[in-house]
C-alpha positions as CSV (number, residue, x, y, z in Angstrom):
1,M,-0.2,0.3,-0.3
2,A,1.3,3.0,-0.2
3,A,2.9,5.5,2.1
4,I,-0.1,8.2,2.9
5,A,1.6,11.7,3.4
6,V,0.5,13.5,5.9
7,L,0.2,17.0,5.5
8,K,0.4,20.0,7.6
9,P,-1.9,22.6,7.7
10,R,-0.4,25.3,6.4
11,R,-0.1,28.4,8.7
12,T,-2.3,31.7,8.5
13,Q,-0.9,35.2,6.9
14,E,-1.7,35.8,11.1
15,E,0.4,33.0,12.7
16,R,3.3,33.5,10.1
17,S,3.4,37.3,11.4
18,S,3.3,36.7,14.9
19,A,6.3,34.2,14.1
20,M,8.0,36.6,12.5
21,R,7.1,39.4,14.8
22,A,8.3,36.8,17.9
23,R,11.9,35.9,16.0
24,L,12.2,39.6,15.8
25,L,12.0,40.1,19.1
26,D,13.8,37.4,20.2
27,A,16.8,38.5,18.5
28,T,16.2,42.2,19.5
29,V,16.7,41.1,23.0
30,E,19.4,39.2,22.4
31,C,21.4,41.8,20.6
32,L,21.0,44.2,23.5
33,L,22.5,41.5,25.9
34,E,25.2,41.2,23.7
35,L,26.3,44.4,22.2
36,G,24.0,46.9,24.1
37,Y,21.5,50.1,23.5
38,G,24.6,51.3,21.0
39,G,25.6,48.5,19.7
40,T,22.1,47.5,18.5
41,T,21.0,47.8,15.3
42,T,18.0,47.3,13.3
43,V,20.2,45.4,10.2
44,E,21.4,43.1,13.0
45,I,18.2,42.5,14.3
46,A,17.1,41.4,10.9
47,R,20.0,39.5,9.9
48,R,19.9,37.3,13.4
49,A,16.1,37.3,13.4
50,G,16.3,35.5,10.0
51,V,13.8,38.3,8.0
52,S,14.3,41.3,5.3
53,R,15.1,44.6,6.0
54,G,11.6,45.3,4.4
55,A,9.8,42.9,6.6
56,Q,11.3,43.9,9.9
57,L,10.3,47.8,9.2
58,H,6.5,46.6,8.6
59,H,6.9,45.3,12.1
60,F,8.7,47.9,13.7
61,P,9.0,51.3,11.8
62,T,11.9,52.8,14.2
63,K,14.4,50.9,16.8
64,A,13.0,52.8,19.7
65,E,9.8,50.9,19.1
66,L,11.2,47.6,18.7
67,V,13.4,47.5,21.3
68,I,10.8,48.3,23.4
69,T,8.4,46.6,22.3
70,A,11.2,43.9,22.8
71,V,11.8,44.5,26.3
72,E,7.7,44.6,27.3
73,Y,7.8,41.6,25.5
74,L,10.2,39.4,27.6
75,A,9.0,40.8,30.7
76,E,5.4,39.5,30.4
77,R,6.9,36.1,29.1
78,R,8.9,36.2,32.4
79,H,5.9,37.5,34.4
80,R,3.8,34.1,32.9
81,E,6.9,31.9,33.7
82,F,6.7,33.5,37.8
83,T,3.3,33.1,38.0
84,E,2.9,29.3,36.5
85,A,5.3,28.5,39.3
86,F,4.2,30.2,42.1
87,A,0.6,28.3,41.0
88,K,2.4,25.0,41.1
89,L,4.0,26.0,45.0
90,P,3.2,22.9,47.3
91,P,0.6,23.6,50.4
92,G,2.6,25.5,53.3
93,T,5.1,26.9,51.2
94,D,5.9,30.4,53.0
95,R,4.6,32.4,49.9
96,A,6.0,35.5,50.3
97,T,9.5,34.2,50.6
98,A,8.8,32.2,47.7
99,A,7.7,34.6,45.6
100,I,11.3,36.6,46.6
101,D,13.4,33.7,45.4
102,L,11.0,33.4,41.8
103,L,11.7,37.1,41.3
104,W,15.2,37.0,42.5
105,P,16.5,35.1,39.7
106,I,14.3,37.2,37.0
107,L,15.0,40.8,38.4
108,S,18.6,39.8,38.0
109,G,18.7,38.1,34.6
110,P,18.3,39.4,30.7
111,T,14.5,41.5,31.0
112,F,16.4,43.3,33.8
113,Y,19.5,44.0,31.6
114,A,17.7,44.7,28.7
115,W,15.3,46.7,30.3
116,L,18.9,48.4,31.9
117,E,20.3,49.4,28.3
118,L,17.6,51.3,27.6
119,A,17.1,53.3,30.9
120,V,20.8,54.3,30.6
121,A,20.4,55.2,26.6
122,A,17.1,56.8,27.9
123,R,19.2,59.8,30.2
124,T,19.6,61.7,27.5
125,D,17.3,60.8,25.1
126,E,14.1,62.8,25.6
127,E,12.1,60.8,22.8
128,L,13.4,57.2,24.2
129,R,12.9,58.3,27.8
130,Q,9.5,58.9,27.4
131,S,8.8,55.6,25.7
132,V,11.1,53.6,28.6
133,A,8.8,55.3,30.8
134,A,5.7,54.7,29.7
135,A,6.6,50.8,29.1
136,T,8.1,50.7,32.6
137,R,4.1,51.9,34.1
138,R,2.8,49.1,32.1
139,V,4.9,46.6,33.4
140,M,4.7,47.8,37.0
141,Q,0.9,47.6,36.6
142,M,0.9,44.5,35.8
143,V,3.2,43.5,38.8
144,H,1.0,45.2,41.1
145,D,-1.9,43.8,39.7
146,T,-0.3,40.5,39.8
147,F,0.7,41.1,43.5
148,F,-2.6,41.8,44.8
149,A,-4.1,38.5,42.8
150,I,-2.0,36.3,45.0
151,F,-1.6,38.2,48.2
152,P,-5.4,39.4,48.4
153,Q,-5.0,40.1,51.9
154,P,-3.1,43.8,53.4
155,F,0.1,43.9,54.8
156,G,0.1,43.6,59.0
157,V,2.3,45.7,59.3
158,E,1.7,49.2,56.8
159,L,5.7,50.0,55.8
160,V,5.0,50.9,52.5
161,D,2.4,52.4,49.8
162,D,3.2,50.1,47.2
163,P,5.2,46.9,48.2
164,P,6.0,45.3,44.9
165,K,7.7,48.9,43.9
166,F,9.7,48.7,47.2
167,V,10.5,44.8,46.5
168,F,11.6,45.9,42.9
169,A,13.4,48.7,44.3
170,L,15.4,46.5,46.0
171,M,16.4,44.1,44.0
172,T,16.9,45.9,41.1
173,G,19.5,48.0,43.5
174,M,21.6,44.4,44.1
175,A,21.3,43.6,40.1
176,V,23.0,46.1,39.0
177,E,25.4,46.0,42.3
178,K,25.6,42.1,40.5
179,I,26.7,43.6,37.2
180,L,30.4,44.9,39.4
181,N,30.6,42.2,41.8
182,P,28.8,38.7,40.6
183,A,30.1,37.0,43.6
184,D,29.7,39.4,46.9
185,P,28.4,37.5,49.5
186,A,26.5,40.5,50.6
187,L,23.9,39.8,47.7
188,Q,22.3,36.9,49.1
189,Q,22.7,38.2,52.6
190,N,20.5,41.5,51.0
191,L,18.2,38.6,49.9
192,D,18.1,36.9,53.4
193,A,17.3,40.2,54.9
194,L,14.1,41.3,52.4
195,K,13.0,37.5,53.0
196,V,13.1,38.3,56.9
197,L,11.3,41.4,56.9
198,A,8.7,39.4,54.4
199,C,8.3,37.7,57.4
200,L,8.1,40.1,60.2
201,V,5.3,41.8,57.6
202,Q,3.8,38.7,56.3
203,V,0.6,39.0,54.5
204,G,-3.0,38.7,56.3
205,A,-0.9,39.0,59.9
206,P,-3.3,41.2,62.3
207,R,-2.8,45.2,61.9
208,A,-1.0,46.7,64.2
């Protein structure tokens, strides 16, 4: 009996377009991490993504739009990974300290360093600064909403108005320090101190 070929269904134009955008965004993050913002060019991004310059310009007309979209895209992917990992925590886990353990690799990894490249470049570029600030606000709103979804109870001690911003401020400072001193034991000590603080103001504790 002659073999019957199994034909894969052809992808729609929307699926092909989505896949091309994903390749461009992945290549952009790769360039930011390897070459920095100054060394990242749309020509190099298109080459790494395996798409034509015309296709790249069709999806992202400017470098600024491409790099900012790429960082948001990566942040959203890391956010999904965090929420999925958090949902799998076994019963009885200290959720506050577990959240810190899950966040640290994210906030000291590619997502943060790609964003840092944009933040530094934005210091002297007003147009880029406005775009980066707007993207940062969108990401922080996503983080804020997630925090209060997984920790619906108020903190027992009113230390800060916005706990996610407080944690992010500490961790991003630590992530910058990690660039210069990756083996500094103070990084782990500071992380442990943050966990102790989280235990002191454990979500759901009676208010003072």
